[in-house]
C-alpha positions in Angstrom: 136.9 111.4 161.0 138.7 111.9 157.7 137.6 110.0 154.7 139.6 106.9 153.8 141.2 107.5 150.4 140.3 105.0 147.7 143.0 102.6 146.7 145.1 103.5 143.6 146.6 100.9 141.3 149.4 100.9 138.8 148.6 99.8 135.3 150.6 96.6 135.9 148.6 95.9 139.0 145.5 96.3 136.9 146.7 93.8 134.3 147.6 91.3 137.0 144.1 91.6 138.5 142.5 91.4 135.0 144.2 88.1 134.3 142.5 86.6 137.4 139.1 88.4 137.1 136.0 86.6 135.9 134.7 89.9 134.6 136.0 92.7 132.5 137.2 95.9 134.3 138.0 99.3 133.1 141.1 101.3 134.2 141.4 105.1 134.5 143.9 107.2 136.4 144.8 104.5 139.0 141.2 103.3 139.6 139.6 100.1 138.5 135.9 99.9 137.6 133.9 96.8 137.0 132.0 96.8 133.7 128.4 95.9 134.1 126.8 92.9 132.4 124.5 93.4 129.5 120.9 92.5 128.7 119.7 90.1 126.0 118.8 93.1 123.9 122.3 94.5 124.3 123.9 91.2 123.5 121.8 90.6 120.5 122.2 94.1 118.9 126.0 94.0 119.6 126.3 90.5 118.1 124.3 91.4 115.0 126.6 94.4 114.3 129.7 92.4 114.8 128.5 89.6 112.5 127.3 92.0 109.8 130.6 93.9 109.8 132.6 90.7 109.8 130.8 89.6 106.7 131.0 92.9 104.9 134.7 93.6 105.7 136.0 90.1 105.1 138.9 90.1 102.6 139.4 93.8 102.9 141.9 95.9 104.8 139.7 96.3 107.9 138.4 93.9 110.5 136.0 94.2 113.5 136.8 93.1 117.1 134.2 92.2 119.7 134.1 93.3 123.3 136.9 90.9 124.3 139.4 93.3 122.7 140.9 95.8 125.1 141.6 99.3 123.9 144.1 101.6 125.7 144.3 105.3 125.0 147.9 106.5 125.6 146.9 110.2 125.9 144.8 109.7 129.0 145.5 106.2 130.2 142.0 104.8 129.8 141.8 101.0 129.2 138.4 99.6 128.3 136.5 97.2 126.2 134.2 98.7 123.5 131.3 96.6 122.3 132.8 96.6 118.8 135.9 98.2 117.4 137.1 98.2 113.8 140.8 98.3 112.9 142.3 98.9 109.4 145.7 98.0 108.1 147.7 96.6 111.1 146.3 96.9 114.6 148.8 98.7 116.8 149.7 97.1 120.1 150.0 99.4 123.1 153.6 100.0 124.3 152.8 98.9 127.9 150.0 96.5 127.3 150.7 93.9 124.6 147.1 92.6 124.7 145.6 96.1 124.0 145.3 97.9 120.7 145.2 101.7 120.4 144.4 102.6 116.8 140.8 101.8 116.2 139.1 103.6 113.2 135.6 103.0 114.5 134.2 102.4 117.9 130.6 101.2 118.5 128.9 101.1 121.9 125.4 99.6 122.6 123.9 101.9 125.2 122.6 100.7 128.5 120.7 102.6 131.2 123.6 102.5 133.6 126.3 103.6 131.1 124.5 105.9 128.6 125.5 109.1 130.2 129.2 108.0 130.5 129.2 106.7 126.9 127.9 110.0 125.6 130.0 112.2 127.8 133.3 111.4 129.6 134.0 108.2 127.7 133.4 109.8 124.3 135.7 112.7 125.3 138.5 110.2 126.2 137.9 108.2 123.0 138.3 111.5 121.0 142.0 111.6 122.1 142.7 108.6 119.8 144.1 110.1 116.6 143.0 107.1 114.6 139.3 107.3 115.6 137.1 108.6 112.8 133.7 107.4 113.7 131.9 106.7 117.0 128.5 105.0 116.9 125.9 104.7 119.7 123.2 102.1 119.4 120.0 102.2 121.5 118.8 98.9 122.8 115.3 100.1 123.6 114.2 101.4 120.2 115.5 101.5 116.6 117.7 104.5 117.1 121.4 104.9 116.1 123.7 107.9 116.4 126.8 108.2 114.3 129.5 110.8 115.1 132.1 111.4 112.3 135.3 113.3 112.7 136.0 116.0 110.1 139.4 117.2 108.9 139.3 120.2 111.2 138.7 117.9 114.3 135.1 118.7 114.7 132.5 115.9 115.1 129.3 115.8 113.1 126.3 113.8 114.4 123.8 111.9 112.2 120.8 110.4 113.9 119.1 107.3 112.3 115.6 106.1 113.3 113.3 103.3 112.2 114.1 99.9 110.8 114.4 101.1 107.2 117.1 103.6 108.0 120.7 102.8 106.8 123.8 103.3 108.8 126.5 104.3 106.2 130.0 104.4 107.5 132.3 107.0 106.1 135.7 105.6 107.1 135.1 101.9 106.2 133.3 100.2 103.3 130.2 99.0 105.0 126.6 99.9 105.6 123.9 98.3 107.7 120.2 98.8 107.8 118.7 99.2 111.3 116.8 96.0 110.5 120.2 94.3 110.3 121.2 95.8 113.7 118.0 95.0 115.5 117.3 91.5 114.1 115.7 89.4 116.8 115.9 92.2 119.4 112.8 92.1 121.5 112.1 95.7 122.5 110.8 95.7 126.0 107.8 97.9 126.9 108.4 99.9 130.1 106.3 98.8 133.1 104.4 102.1 133.2 103.4 101.7 129.6 102.3 98.1 130.2 100.1 99.3 133.1 98.5 102.0 130.9 97.8 99.5 128.2 96.1 97.1 130.6 94.0 99.9 132.0 92.9 101.0 128.5 91.9 97.4 127.7 
């Protein structure tokens, strides 16, 4: 028996489904993918970053958007919802999707176990096709660890790794900096079950 081909959707069909959906969905090359829900740690870290950037950028030429803002990448057709995106000057609406913007200067993702490989790999590769994108930031939700990728003039990306609550995330493309203590305020890092068991046995 031959395999049944997966359904393919036009972008307009995706938009129609998105209007009725209770959850956010990602679109890529005719396929629709449900975006997984987050943990309290994910939500808290993402909320902290948005609030801090909103306060620091207020009154300037840039503004942050939360995960309700859809981004579409014309070069490859990906439509998705970053945890936080920052736009400067005038946000540019997509030609075929009036509710999507396609000129973020900064994109920030809070990593989760189910999406970390995608956020680091294929998704980052697709994000890099945005000419406007100058910084890509990955935030761990299990430990105070932040990775910042910055685009250089020759198109290469340089990684800076920040660890520990006293470390400072300094953005190059926007006038803002955050300590990791700002990012992880009220985040309750969960101890993995195997470590809890080991601690109990040692006691």
